[in-house]
C-alpha positions in Angstrom: 25.0 10.8 0.1 26.8 13.6 1.6 24.4 16.4 0.8 21.3 13.9 2.3 23.3 13.5 5.5 23.6 17.1 5.9 20.0 17.5 6.1 18.1 18.4 9.2 17.0 15.5 11.4 18.4 13.3 8.8 20.6 10.8 11.0 20.8 7.3 9.4 20.4 6.7 5.6 19.4 3.1 3.7 19.9 2.7 0.2 19.8 -0.2 -2.4 22.3 -1.2 -3.6 24.9 -0.5 -1.1 27.2 2.6 -1.3 30.7 3.0 -0.2 30.5 3.0 3.6 33.7 5.9 3.7 30.9 8.6 3.1 29.7 7.6 6.8 30.1 4.1 8.0 28.1 5.0 10.8 25.5 6.7 9.1 24.5 4.7 6.2 22.7 1.4 6.0 21.7 -0.4 2.8 19.8 -3.7 1.7 22.3 -6.6 0.6 20.7 -8.4 -2.4 23.0 -11.3 -1.3 21.7 -12.0 2.1 18.4 -10.5 1.3 18.4 -8.6 4.8 19.5 -5.3 6.1 22.9 -3.6 7.3 21.8 -1.4 9.7 23.7 1.6 10.1 25.2 1.9 13.8 24.0 5.0 14.7 20.6 4.6 14.4 17.0 6.5 14.5 13.5 5.9 15.3 13.0 7.7 12.0 15.6 6.5 9.0 15.6 8.0 5.1 15.3 5.1 2.7 16.1 5.3 -0.9 14.5 2.2 -2.9 10.6 2.8 -3.4 8.1 2.1 -1.0 6.6 -0.7 -2.6 9.9 -2.7 -2.7 10.0 -2.8 1.4 9.0 -6.4 2.3 8.0 -8.1 5.3 11.4 -9.2 6.3 12.8 -6.1 5.6 9.8 -4.1 8.1 10.6 -7.0 10.7 14.2 -6.5 10.7 14.0 -2.9 10.7 11.3 -2.9 13.8 14.1 -4.7 15.3 16.7 -2.3 15.3 14.2 0.3 17.0 13.2 1.6 13.3 10.0 3.2 13.6 9.0 5.1 10.5 10.7 5.5 7.6 10.9 9.0 4.9 10.6 7.9 0.9 11.4 9.7 -2.1 8.3 9.6 -3.8 8.1 10.1 -7.3 8.4 14.1 -7.0 8.7 14.7 -3.0 9.4 12.6 0.0 6.8 11.1 2.1 7.1 9.5 5.3 5.0 6.2 6.7 4.9 4.3 10.0 6.4 0.8 9.9 4.0 -0.6 12.3 1.2 0.5 10.2 3.1 -0.9 6.8 3.2 -4.2 8.7 -0.4 -4.1 9.0 -1.1 -3.5 5.8 0.6 -6.0 4.2 -0.9 -8.5 6.5 -4.4 -7.1 6.4 -3.4 -7.5 2.1 -2.6 -10.7 2.3 -5.9 -12.0 4.5 -7.9 -9.7 2.2 -6.4 -11.8 -0.6 -6.8 -15.2 1.0 -10.5 -14.6 1.8 -10.9 -13.6 -2.0 -9.1 -16.8 -3.2 -11.4 -19.0 -0.9 -14.6 -17.5 -2.1 -13.8 -17.7 -5.7 -12.6 -21.4 -5.3 -15.7 -22.3 -3.5 -17.9 -20.8 -6.4 -19.9 -18.5 -3.5 -21.5 -15.2 -4.7 -18.9 -12.2 -3.8 -20.6 -10.1 -0.4 -21.6 -7.0 -1.1 -19.0 -5.3 -0.4 -16.5 -6.8 -1.7 -18.1 -6.2 -5.1 -18.7 -2.6 -4.1 -14.7 -2.7 -3.4 -13.9 -4.0 -6.5 -15.8 -2.1 -8.6 -14.8 1.0 -7.0 -11.3 0.2 -8.1 -11.8 -0.9 -11.8 -14.1 2.0 -12.2 -10.9 4.3 -10.6 -8.6 2.7 -13.4 -11.0 2.6 -15.7 -11.0 6.3 -15.8 -7.4 6.5 -15.5 -6.8 4.6 -18.2 -9.3 7.0 -20.1 -7.8 10.2 -19.0 -4.2 9.8 -19.6 -4.3 11.2 -23.3 -5.4 14.2 -21.2 -3.0 14.4 -18.5 -0.6 13.1 -19.5 2.4 14.5 -22.5 1.2 12.7 -26.2 3.7 10.3 -26.6 6.2 9.6 -29.2 6.0 7.1 -32.3 6.8 3.8 -31.5 10.3 2.4 -32.6 8.8 -0.2 -35.3 9.4 -4.1 -34.4 10.9 -3.1 -30.9 9.6 -5.8 -28.3 9.5 -5.0 -24.5 9.0 -8.2 -22.6 8.2 -7.5 -19.0 8.6 -10.4 -16.0 8.5 -10.5 -12.2 12.0 -12.4 -11.6 14.0 -14.8 -14.3 13.9 -17.6 -11.2 14.2 -21.2 -12.5 11.1 -21.7 -13.9 8.6 -22.6 -16.6 7.5 -19.2 -17.3 10.7 -17.8 -17.4 12.4 -21.0 -19.3 9.4 -20.0 -22.1 10.5 -16.2 -22.0 14.0 -17.6 -22.8 12.8 -19.7 -25.9 10.7 -16.9 -27.0 13.5 -14.4 -27.4 16.2 -17.6 -28.9 13.2 -17.9 -31.6 12.7 -14.2 -32.0 16.3 -13.5 -32.8 17.1 -16.8 -34.7 18.0 -15.6 -38.1 17.7 -11.8 -37.5 18.5 -9.4 -34.8 15.3 -8.7 -32.8 15.3 -5.6 -31.3 14.2 -6.9 -27.7 14.5 -5.9 -23.9 13.6 -8.1 -20.5 12.4 -5.7 -17.9 12.3 -7.5 -14.9 10.9 -6.3 -11.5 13.4 -8.1 -9.3 15.8 -9.3 -10.9 19.2 -9.7 -8.4 17.6 -9.8 -5.3 16.6 -12.6 -3.4 19.3 -14.9 -4.7 18.2 -17.2 -7.5 16.4 -14.4 -9.2 19.0 -13.8 -12.5 18.9 -17.5 -12.9 18.4 -17.1 -16.8 20.0 -13.7 -16.8 23.2 -15.1 -18.5 21.4 -16.9 -21.2 19.2 -14.1 -22.5 22.6 -11.4 -22.3 24.1 -14.0 -24.4 21.2 -14.4 -26.9 21.2 -10.7 -27.4 18.4 -9.3 -25.4 19.0 -6.1 -23.6 18.0 -7.5 -20.0 17.6 -4.6 -17.3 16.0 -4.8 -13.5 12.9 -2.4 -13.5 14.3 1.2 -12.3 13.3 4.4 -12.1 14.1 8.1 -9.8 12.9 6.0 -6.5 14.6 3.1 -7.5 18.2 3.8 -5.2 20.5 6.3 -4.4 22.2 6.9 -8.2 19.0 7.1 -9.7 17.7 9.6 -7.5 20.6 11.5 -7.5 20.3 12.0 -11.5 16.4 12.8 -10.7 16.4 16.6 -11.0 18.8 17.1 -14.0 17.0 14.8 -15.7 14.1 15.3 -18.5 12.1 12.1 -16.3 11.7 14.8 -13.6 9.0 16.1 -15.6 7.4 13.0 -16.5 6.9 11.7 -13.0 5.8 15.5 -11.8 2.8 15.0 -14.9 2.1 11.2 -13.6 1.7 12.7 -9.8 -2.2 13.8 -10.5 -3.0 9.9 -11.2 -0.9 8.3 -8.7 -3.8 8.5 -5.7 -6.0 6.0 -8.4 -3.0 3.3 -8.4 -3.3 0.5 -6.1 -0.9 1.8 -3.5 1.1 -1.6 -3.8 2.4 -1.0 -7.0 2.4 2.8 -7.9 5.8 3.1 -7.8 6.7 0.4 -10.3 4.0 1.1 -12.5 5.3 4.4 -12.6 8.8 3.5 -13.2 7.9 1.2 -16.2 5.4 4.2 -17.8 9.0 6.3 -17.4 11.1 3.1 -19.4 8.3 2.3 -22.1 8.3 6.2 -22.9 11.9 6.1 -23.2 12.3 3.1 -25.2 9.1 3.6 -27.0 8.0 -0.2 -28.1 5.3 -1.5 -31.0 4.9 -3.7 -28.0 5.0 -5.3 -24.6 5.0 -8.2 -23.8 3.7 -8.9 -20.2 4.3 -12.7 -18.2 2.6 -13.6 -15.2 0.2 -12.1 -13.4 2.1 -9.2 -11.1 3.8 -7.7 -14.4 0.8 -8.4 -16.5 -1.0 -5.8 -14.0 2.4 -3.5 -14.0 3.6 -3.4 -17.1 0.0 -3.6 -18.8 -1.5 0.1 -17.2 1.9 1.3 -17.6 1.6 0.7 -21.5 -1.3 1.8 -21.9 -0.4 5.0 -20.4 2.6 5.5 -22.5 0.6 4.9 -25.6 2.2 1.3 -26.4 -0.4 0.0 -29.7 -0.1 -3.6 -28.7 0.6 -4.9 -25.1 0.0 -8.6 -24.2 -1.1 -9.8 -20.9 0.3 -13.2 -21.1 -0.6 -15.9 -18.1 1.3 -19.0 -17.6 -0.9 -21.2 -15.6 -4.6 -20.6 -14.5 -6.0 -17.7 -12.8 -4.7 -16.5 -9.4 -7.3 -17.0 -7.2 -6.0 -20.6 -7.3 -2.7 -19.2 -5.9 -3.0 -16.9 -2.7 0.2 -16.1 -2.7 -0.1 -14.3 -6.1 -3.2 -13.7 -5.8 -3.5 -9.4 -4.9 -7.0 -7.6 -4.1 -6.3 -5.2 -7.3 -5.6 -7.7 -10.1 -9.2 -8.7 -10.7 -10.3 -4.6 -10.8 -7.0 -3.8 -13.3 -7.2 -6.5 -15.6 -11.1 -5.8 -15.9 -10.0 -2.6 -16.6 -7.5 -3.0 -19.1 -10.1 -5.5 -20.9 -11.8 -2.1 -22.1 -9.0 -0.8 -24.1 -8.4 -2.1 -27.9 -4.7 -2.3 -27.5 -5.0 -5.1 -25.0 -4.8 -9.0 -26.3 -5.4 -11.6 -23.2 -2.8 -14.8 -24.2 -2.1 -17.9 -22.3 -0.4 -21.3 -23.2 -3.5 -23.4 -22.6 -7.3 -23.5 -23.5 -8.1 -25.2 -19.6 -6.1 -22.2 -18.6 -7.7 -19.4 -20.7 -11.1 -21.0 -19.7 -10.4 -20.5 -16.1 -9.2 -16.5 -16.5 -12.0 -16.2 -18.2 -14.8 -17.6 -15.7 -12.5 -15.1 -13.2 -12.8 -11.8 -15.3 -16.2 -12.8 -16.8 -14.7 -12.6 -20.5 -15.3 -14.7 -23.3 -13.1 -16.9 -24.7 -12.9 -14.9 -27.9 -10.8 -12.9 -26.0 -7.7 -15.3 -25.5 -5.0 -15.9 -27.8 -3.8 -19.5 -26.6 0.1 -19.6 -28.0 1.2 -23.5 -26.9 4.7 -23.2 -25.0 7.6 -23.9 -27.5 10.8 -26.0 -27.2 13.5 -26.2 -30.1 13.8 -29.5 -30.4 16.9 -29.2 -32.3 18.6 -28.5 -28.9 16.9 -31.6 -27.2 17.9 -35.0 -27.8 18.1 -38.1 -25.6 21.5 -38.3 -23.9 24.0 -40.9 -24.6 23.5 -44.1 -23.2 27.3 -44.0 -21.2 26.3 -39.7 -19.5 23.0 -41.5 -18.1 24.9 -44.6 -16.9 27.0 -41.8 -15.4 24.6 -39.4 -13.7 22.5 -42.5 -12.9 26.1 -43.6 -10.6 26.5 -40.1 -9.6 23.2 -40.0 -7.9 23.0 -43.8 -6.1 20.7 -45.2 -8.8 21.3 -48.9 -9.1 21.9 -50.1 -12.6 18.9 -52.6 -12.4 16.6 -50.3 -10.6 13.7 -48.3 -12.2 13.4 -44.2 -11.5 10.8 -42.4 -11.3 12.1 -38.9 -11.8 10.5 -35.1 -10.7 11.4 -32.0 -11.6 9.0 -28.8 -10.1 9.3 -25.9 -7.5 8.5 -27.6 -4.1 5.4 -25.1 -3.5 1.7 -26.1 -2.5 0.2 -25.7 -6.2 2.9 -28.4 -7.8 1.5 -30.5 -4.6 5.3 -32.0 -3.6 3.6 -34.0 -1.1 1.4 -35.9 -3.3 4.4 -37.1 -5.6 6.5 -38.1 -2.4 3.7 -39.8 -0.9 3.5 -41.7 -4.1 7.4 -42.5 -4.0 7.1 -43.5 -0.6 4.4 -46.2 -1.5 6.0 -47.5 -4.2 9.5 -47.8 -2.7 8.1 -49.5 0.3 6.6 -52.1 -1.4 9.4 -52.7 -4.3 13.3 -52.6 -4.1 13.7 -52.0 -7.7 12.2 -48.9 -7.8 13.9 -45.1 -7.2 12.9 -41.9 -6.5 14.5 -38.6 -7.6 12.9 -35.1 -6.9 15.4 -32.2 -8.3 13.3 -29.2 -6.8 13.5 -26.1 -4.3 11.1 -24.0 -2.3 8.9 -23.5 0.7 7.9 -26.8 1.3 11.7 -28.6 1.0 11.6 -28.6 4.9 8.4 -30.4 5.3 9.2 -33.0 2.2 12.9 -33.8 4.0 10.8 -34.4 7.1 8.4 -36.7 5.6 11.3 -38.6 4.1 13.3 -38.8 7.2 10.0 -40.4 9.0 9.8 -43.0 6.2 13.3 -44.4 6.9 13.9 -45.6 3.6 17.7 -44.6 3.1 18.7 -43.3 -0.2 15.4 -44.6 -2.5 13.6 -41.1 -2.1 16.1 -38.3 -2.8 15.1 -34.9 -2.6 18.1 -33.0 -4.5 18.9 -29.1 -5.9 17.3 -27.8 -9.2 19.8 -28.8 -11.5 20.9 -26.8 -15.1 21.3 -30.2 -16.8 17.5 -30.6 -16.9 17.6 -32.9 -20.3 20.1 -35.2 -18.8 18.6 -35.7 -15.8 15.2 -36.2 -17.8 17.1 -38.6 -20.3 18.4 -40.7 -16.7 14.8 -41.0 -15.2 12.4 -44.2 -16.6 8.8 -41.9 -16.2 8.6 -38.6 -15.3 5.8 -37.5 -12.4 3.9 -34.6 -12.6 1.1 -34.1 -9.8 0.9 -30.5 -9.4 -2.7 -29.0 -8.7 -2.9 -26.8 -11.8 -0.7 -26.5 -14.5 -0.7 -24.1 -17.4 1.5 -26.5 -20.2 3.7 -27.8 -17.9 7.8 -27.5 -19.8 8.8 -30.2 -17.8 6.2 -33.2 -19.7 7.1 -31.1 -22.7 11.0 -31.8 -22.8 10.6 -35.4 -21.0 8.8 -36.8 -24.5 11.2 -35.0 -26.4 13.7 -36.8 -24.8 11.7 -40.4 -25.1 10.8 -40.4 -21.8 7.1 -41.1 -20.7 5.4 -39.0 -18.0 2.6 -39.3 -15.6 0.5 -36.4 -14.9 -3.0 -35.4 -13.3 -4.4 -32.0 -12.0 -6.6 -29.3 -13.9 -5.5 -26.3 -16.3 -3.5 -27.2 -19.2 -2.1 -30.4 -17.7 -4.2 -33.1 -20.1 -3.1 -30.8 -23.3 0.7 -31.6 -22.7 0.5 -34.8 -23.6 -1.1 -37.8 -25.4 -2.9 -40.3 -22.6 -2.1 -43.3 -23.9 0.1 -42.7 -26.6 3.0 -40.4 -24.6 1.8 -40.5 -21.6 -0.7 -41.5 -18.8 -3.0 -38.6 -17.2 -5.1 -39.7 -14.1 -7.9 -38.4 -13.5 -7.7 -39.3 -9.6 -5.0 -37.2 -7.8 -4.6 -39.7 -5.3 -1.1 -42.6 -4.4 -3.1 -45.3 -5.0 -4.1 -44.1 -8.8 -1.0 -42.5 -9.7 1.6 -45.5 -8.2 -0.8 -48.3 -10.4 -0.3 -45.6 -13.7 3.7 -45.5 -12.8 3.8 -49.3 -12.3 1.8 -50.1 -15.4 4.8 -48.4 -17.2 7.6 -49.1 -15.4 6.7 -53.2 -15.7 6.3 -53.0 -19.2 9.5 -51.8 -20.8 7.9 -52.5 -24.4 4.5 -49.8 -23.3 7.7 -47.6 -22.1 9.4 -48.1 -25.2 6.1 -46.8 -27.7 5.0 -44.1 -25.5 8.9 -43.2 -25.9 9.1 -43.5 -29.2 5.5 -41.0 -29.6 7.0 -38.4 -27.8 9.4 -36.5 -30.0 7.0 -36.4 -33.1 4.0 -35.4 -30.7 6.4 -32.3 -29.0 7.4 -30.8 -32.3 4.1 -30.9 -34.0 2.5 -29.2 -31.0 5.1 -27.3 -29.0 7.8 -26.7 -31.7 9.6 -23.4 -31.3 9.2 -22.1 -35.0 5.3 -22.9 -34.4 5.4 -20.9 -30.9 7.6 -18.1 -32.5 4.7 -17.5 -35.6 2.1 -17.6 -33.3 3.8 -14.9 -31.0 4.5 -12.9 -34.2 1.1 -12.8 -35.3 -0.2 -12.0 -32.2 2.3 -9.2 -31.9 0.9 -7.7 -35.3 4.4 -8.2 -37.1 5.0 -9.8 -40.4 7.6 -12.6 -40.9 
């Protein structure tokens, strides 16, 4: 750091993670993961050096830096310094979001892509295909992979369904053996909550790492020149201009990691990691690369969709090492339609649940739980447990419960969740004036206890893969009412373990809920059938066996 500050023209430095401020408190700032914000140094300049990687800069960071008077940043870009205008970076992020939104709208209404859009996508796919084809000639030959070594790549370890399946897969792979599993996470500790499953994975014996490379932080940059990795970064330089600029550094970091760890399988989860880790693994010569979609395609989620995703997926489809995976037939069909791939290209691996560890809570614990949340003993409780974002349709859940509880004094609603729509939902509940009859509470790690305490689970998502919460509810004998597309229907047996509602509106959902809430015998029959259904379709051993078969491993 002292050497960097001594360089001519360097007035201030930003680093991630924070460094010892004693080096120069007035000239060194940092990105603070716990607050997800900058600590800007007092001696700011219009131009500042940032050690952390250009693609790690978020819109919030740009806004904070601009307000602090910074107009441009200098980044360590693999093997050289490069300067970028923060204003242009902000404009690029806005345009990228708008482009993604346009792509999502065009795809969802079924319109034919405009010629310009198709041309740009075709060029991007051609460049990425050529990149993958040329790696054998440009990059050094990879070393032989370590037999049975598995790397799982994912964006975060937040409290989500896909992340829970990563944990279940690791637990299943390590059961009865010492599977060599490393979990690589793009953003592990920032913002807060990204590490929700971190301790559980570490306890299970998995090696959990954040994706890093020579441009990731100050320590990595300091080590860069003295390690063989410098040669790899220089060899990557001729290929970088073919990468989408938003992911170039992460792909390079992953490529370097895969070259060092030499996995036999890279199993990427969710679209961001499927693209970044998939491209990097194919470049690194990994013999089996799984691209695992956990829902329907990203055209249904404008905040996820990026313009480079479809070209990258289609480019990777040309390689025999690539295996497309989905956790439902509905999700696979949607991805196939989006990518123009046949159904045969997709392997279906339903989510897995360790039924031995999921049993209905004892009556005294259920009573204690309900009392803790102010649920009267004789009340009927409708529960929810999901992220408060648009695709989950939390407003439909809340409106349905407002309708029920305004008409019936014996019904209560309890929704465990957090997310971008939280304040809107809280305002809606306040305006309804129902007091504590419908409550919105933070996510709980005692999910099995909560599901046991519900009389009925309601999930009103627009799209789902195979929703874990529905599977777990049935495993503990709680019937579910579900609507929506993708694999939602596949998560239950309609009329046997729960009800699937074709029409996603408050009237239809309320009627389905009342048919269960007012018929204790029906609830008991559904509840009794749930565990056997879950064990058959979503058993952990079945999921692990299917996963190992897809890896090409014998067990």
